[in-house]
C-alpha positions, 0 to 999 in steps of 0.5 A: 755682102749687103744688098746694095740695091736697097741700100743706095738711093739715086735721086731725082730720076728723071733729073735735070743733071743734078743727081744725089747718091744717098747710101744707107750704109757706109760704102766707102770709096767708090768710082762713079761712071756714067755711060750713054746708050752707045756705051761711051763713058761720058762722066767719071769721078771718085767719091766717098759713099759715106754720106750723100754725094751730089754730082752735076752732069748738066752738061749732058744732053737729055736722054737715057744713061747708065750709071755704074758705081763700083766699090772695093767689093760691090758694083751697082748699075742704075738707069738715069734719065736726064730731062 
């Protein structure tokens, strides 16, 4: 398996709620989930990580969140800060 941490860029972070997930490789279908600091799922969507994907979470309050990206054979977790 390739190192997903260096193959995926999530920006801007901190963000105003518009976030881009840019894969450097074709990661195929994936599920994006966002959790608040209490572990509650506040957002989820299915994406295709072949090209850059934009997600809009402007309805979330400012604070820190955890984004989890899960594909067929990989899982990636990142901290997100919403201003």
